[in-house]
N, C-alpha and C positions, 0 to 999 in steps of 0.2 A: 769705095770711097776714094775720090781723087782730089780732095781739097788739101791745100797746103796746111801744114801744122807748124806753128811758130811758138817758141818758148823763150820768154825773156829771162835772162839770168843776170845776177849782180855782176858788176864789172863791165857792163855795157856790151857784152857779147850776147847774141841772140841766135838760137838754133832754129832752123827751118827744115822741114822734111819735104822734099820734092816727091810728089806721087803721080804727077801727070806729065805727058809729053809736052803739053802747052807750057807748063811752068819750066820744064827743062829747057825749052827753046827760049823762054823769056830771060833766063839767067846766062845766056851764052856770052855776052860781052863781059860781064863781071867775072865769070869763070875763066875766060881766056886772058883777061888782064892779070888775074891771080896766077894762072899757069905760066905766063911769060915772066912775071915778077919772081917766081920761085924756081925757074928753070926746070919745070916739071917734065916728066917723061911723056912720050906720045900716049901711053896707056892711061895717063891721068888727064888727058885733054877732053874738053867738051866735045870736040869733033869725034873722038874715038867712042865715047860713051853714047853720044847721040846716034852715030852710025850703027852701033850695036843695037840700040833700042829700036831703031826704025826697021831693022832687018831680022830681029830675033824671032826664031820659030817658037811655036807653042806659047804665044804671049798670054794665053789664058792661064798658064801655069807660072807666070812671073808677074811681079809688081815692083815698080820703082820705089826705092826708099833711100834717096840721096840726101845725105845730111849736108846742109850749108850752114856755116857759122859766119854771121855778120857782125862787124864792129861798126856801129852806126850804119852808114850806107855802103860800106866797103866790105866785100867778100874776103874773108881771111882764112877759110878752110873749106874743103870739100871732102866728104866721105862718101864715095860712090858705091852704094850698096843696092841690092835688089832682094826681094823675097822670091824664093823658088818653091815649087811644090813637086814632090816626087813620092809616089806610093802612099799618098794620103798625109804626108808630113810636110810641114812648111819649115823652111830654113833660110837664114840670112847668109848671103854670099856677096862677094865682090861683083859689082855690075860688070858684065862682059867677062867674068872670070874664066869661062870656058874658052875664050878667045884671046886672053891676055897673058902675056909672059910675066907681068908684074902688077900686083894690086896693092895699093897703099893710099893713104890719105894725102891730099895736097894741102899744105899748111904754110902760111906766111910766118916769118919769124916773130912778128908782133902779136900773134895769136896765142892766148894763154890756154885755149881749149877748155876753159871752165864751163862753157856751154855744153860740152860733151859729157861732163861729169854729172850733170843733173839727171 
């Protein structure tokens, strides 16, 4: 299933789960604007995560699960995760975790993260 999932939350924040490369590409401008606004690290950039996804080996054993928190039309947080599969088990991990020195969410100061609590 590669459709986007969106959950509206009180407080005008909305959580979207990115599951496809097409949607990942579509949010590049918003992600980069947030990244510049928050002085994010290279490992938190859209370019880094996109490059990883486009070159990742054994893609049949991985699935994107990138959380985006929107406040109206403005992106205020990115939680770059992926589902991995190993030995029959599925697990949630940082996207590009095997190739990244630092994994963390990218969050704007005005984000309450209430969308992530639901």
